[in-house]
Residue, then its C-alpha position, 0 to 999 in steps of 0.5 A: m500500500p502506498t505510504n500516503d494511503s497507509d498513513i490515512l488508514q493508520k490514523t483512522f484505525n488509531k482514532l479507535v485504538p493505538l497500534s504499534e508499529e508491529e501491528w500495523k505493519s500485519i494490517s497494512e500487508c492485508v489491506i488492498k485499495r479498491t476503486f469504483k465508478k458511480g454506479e458500480y457495485l461493491c457487493k450484488i445481491g447473491q453474491v457472498e461479501q468477501y470484504l470488509s472495507i473503509i471509505q477514503s473517498g465517494t458515497c455508497r447506498g445499501f439497498y434490498n430489493k423487494d418486488g423489483e423495488e430498491i428499498s435503501v437502508a444505509f448511505m456511507f461516506e468518507k471514513d464510514y465502514v461499508s460492506a454487506y455485514y451479514s454475508f460477510l459474517s455468514q459468508r451467504p449469499s448477500l440480500m443486499a447490494i452495495q453500490a457507489l453512488t459517486p465514484v469511490t475509493v475504499y480500503s478493503m480487508s478479507e474475512k480470512d485476513l480480518d480473522r486471522l488478524c483477531n486472532e493474532s492481535k487483541n488490538a486488531e480484534r478490538i477494532g473489529r468489535l468497535n465497527a461491528e457496534r458501530i454497524y449494530r447501532r447504525k442499524e438499530e438507530r434506523e430501525i428504531s426511527l421507522l417503528t417509533m417516529s412519523a415520517t416528518e420526525r424521521y426527515k427532521e432527525l436525518l436532516k439534523r444527523s447527515p445534512k450532507l445526505f441531501q447534497q449527495i443523494p438522490l431524493k428518491y433514495i432518501a425517500s425509500y430510506l424514510g420508508i415513504q414515497p418520493e412525492s410524500l418526502s417533497r411534500i414533507r419538504k415544502q411544508l418545513a420550508s414554508 
């Protein structure tokens, strides 16, 4: 991995857990840099997810397909972890797709390398646990909002939490994420703007 890339990734990991030079060397030897064009898939539905990745640049979305309709369930930005995580953990075909909404560059590690590193290093295992917790919290927050908030409340909460979402992501994907039709999202936006 080029030095500049290595420095960026090392700073990201060190924010979670300080790593020794030896630990960092072991991790960096397992990381690969991958790039995707806008619209390309990091993982397709039916494909087994091979990587857990960190976004260096770009924006991705995770979605399911229900009766031919794409249901957005997650958006990932720079420094976020991105993976069809259930498939990654189970090594079963994914029911979720991960798609690049812009050109995307990620640092990726395979399931086998991550497992080996976690067995060798408590700090690597801790990084893995902290990332799993982050992914779980994001999923739980979305589920709670869908069950306990109105569409307008979900919109306001999303706007407060991720204002850049509305600058980078098509409204039809945001509406899907909120569990509403695009027309309903337009209505909510107009009501709140007046």
